[in-house]
C-alpha positions as CSV (number, residue, x, y, z in Angstrom):
1,M,99.3,10.8,138.3
2,S,98.0,12.7,141.2
3,A,95.0,11.7,143.3
4,S,93.2,14.8,142.2
5,S,93.1,13.7,138.6
6,A,91.4,10.3,139.4
7,P,87.8,11.7,139.7
8,E,88.3,13.5,136.4
9,Q,89.4,10.3,134.7
10,V,86.3,8.5,136.1
11,M,84.1,11.2,134.7
12,T,85.8,11.0,131.3
13,L,85.3,7.2,131.2
14,A,81.5,7.5,132.0
15,S,79.4,7.2,128.9
16,P,77.4,10.2,127.9
17,A,73.6,10.2,127.9
18,P,72.0,9.6,124.5
19,S,71.4,12.7,122.6
20,A,67.9,14.1,122.1
21,S,68.2,13.5,118.3
22,L,69.0,9.8,118.9
23,K,66.0,9.5,121.1
24,R,63.9,10.9,118.4
25,Q,65.6,9.2,115.5
26,L,65.5,5.6,116.7
27,P,61.7,5.3,117.1
28,A,61.2,7.0,113.7
29,F,63.8,4.7,112.1
30,V,62.0,1.6,113.6
31,A,58.6,2.9,112.4
32,V,60.0,3.5,108.8
33,G,61.7,0.1,109.0
34,L,58.4,-1.6,109.8
35,I,56.8,0.1,106.8
36,G,59.7,-1.1,104.6
37,Y,59.3,-4.6,106.1
38,V,55.6,-4.7,105.2
39,I,56.4,-3.6,101.7
40,D,59.3,-6.0,101.3
41,S,57.6,-9.0,102.8
42,T,54.3,-8.4,101.0
43,I,55.9,-8.1,97.6
44,T,58.1,-11.2,98.3
45,Y,55.0,-13.2,99.4
46,G,53.0,-11.9,96.4
47,L,55.6,-12.8,93.8
48,N,56.1,-16.2,95.3
49,R,52.5,-17.1,95.9
50,S,50.9,-15.6,92.8
51,F,53.6,-16.1,90.2
52,G,55.7,-18.9,91.7
53,V,58.9,-16.7,91.8
54,D,61.6,-18.4,93.9
55,P,61.7,-16.8,97.4
56,L,65.4,-15.9,96.9
57,L,64.7,-14.1,93.6
58,A,61.5,-12.5,94.9
59,R,63.4,-10.4,97.4
60,F,65.2,-8.2,94.8
61,P,62.2,-6.3,93.4
62,A,60.7,-6.2,96.8
63,F,63.9,-4.7,98.2
64,V,64.0,-2.0,95.5
65,V,60.5,-0.8,96.2
66,A,61.0,-0.8,99.9
67,T,64.3,1.1,99.5
68,L,62.7,3.9,97.5
69,V,59.8,4.3,100.0
70,N,62.2,4.1,103.0
71,F,64.5,6.7,101.6
72,A,61.7,9.2,101.2
73,L,60.3,8.5,104.7
74,N,63.7,8.5,106.4
75,R,64.7,11.7,104.7
76,R,61.4,13.3,105.8
77,L,61.0,11.8,109.3
78,T,64.0,10.2,110.8
79,F,66.8,12.4,109.5
80,A,64.7,15.6,108.9
81,H,67.6,17.8,110.1
82,S,69.9,16.6,107.4
83,T,71.4,19.4,105.2
84,E,72.8,17.0,102.7
85,P,71.6,17.7,99.1
86,M,68.8,15.2,98.1
87,M,70.7,13.5,95.3
88,R,74.0,13.1,97.3
89,A,72.0,11.7,100.2
90,F,70.2,9.3,97.9
91,V,73.4,8.0,96.3
92,R,74.9,7.5,99.8
93,Y,71.7,6.0,101.0
94,V,71.8,3.5,98.1
95,M,75.4,2.7,99.0
96,V,74.5,1.9,102.6
97,C,71.5,-0.1,101.3
98,A,73.8,-2.2,99.2
99,V,75.7,-3.2,102.3
100,G,72.4,-3.6,104.2
101,L,71.1,-5.7,101.3
102,A,74.1,-8.0,101.5
103,V,73.7,-8.5,105.3
104,N,69.9,-8.8,105.0
105,Y,70.0,-11.2,102.1
106,A,72.7,-13.3,103.7
107,A,70.7,-13.7,106.9
108,Y,67.5,-14.4,104.9
109,A,69.2,-17.0,102.7
110,A,71.0,-18.6,105.7
111,A,67.7,-18.9,107.6
112,L,66.0,-20.5,104.5
113,S,68.9,-22.8,104.2
114,V,68.9,-23.9,107.8
115,W,65.1,-24.3,107.6
116,G,65.5,-26.6,104.6
117,A,68.4,-28.5,106.1
118,L,66.2,-29.3,109.1
119,G,63.7,-30.8,106.6
120,L,61.0,-28.4,107.7
121,P,58.3,-27.5,105.1
122,L,58.4,-24.0,103.7
123,T,55.2,-22.3,102.7
124,P,54.8,-18.8,101.2
125,S,53.2,-17.5,104.3
126,M,56.3,-18.3,106.3
127,L,58.4,-16.0,104.2
128,F,57.3,-13.1,106.3
129,A,59.3,-14.5,109.2
130,F,62.4,-15.0,107.1
131,V,62.2,-11.4,105.7
132,A,61.8,-10.1,109.2
133,F,64.9,-12.0,110.3
134,G,67.0,-10.6,107.5
135,S,65.7,-7.1,108.0
136,G,66.3,-7.3,111.8
137,V,69.9,-8.3,111.4
138,A,70.6,-5.6,108.8
139,M,68.8,-2.8,110.8
140,F,71.9,-2.2,113.0
141,V,74.2,-1.8,110.0
142,T,71.9,0.5,108.1
143,Y,70.9,2.8,110.9
144,F,74.4,3.9,111.6
145,G,75.3,4.0,107.9
146,Y,72.3,6.3,107.2
147,R,72.9,8.5,110.2
148,M,76.7,8.9,109.7
149,F,77.1,8.6,106.0
150,A,74.0,9.2,103.9
151,F,72.3,12.0,105.9
152,R,75.3,13.0,108.1
153,V,73.3,14.0,111.2
């Protein structure tokens, strides 16, 4: 290896600057995610508070509604430049959501379990924090899944 190739290697190892699309996508993804969180946590809270549905079971219908709304918003706002056909993107989106749901639900259930193991009281109004925890953990998995697989942008 010659000395003249060393600067070239250093330049190659340097990480590239974030793309303009990533700078636009991340804030939109977070905003759409917040909307999904409000939908998810409100339905979870409402089902538990008004109908006595177990907090673990209340997440499933809440997740379905939040997923449908988030798909529409992510397609329109976050990944607007996607050229994937709508149905193909939706099927792939749901596949990523299934993985995201597993991560989200596992984090949510683990947080509820730890809370209960500590002997702390659980009230319906506290479910918002547990939904936020699960959603936050899953956010990293779903963003890259949506970007690289569902919408391919």
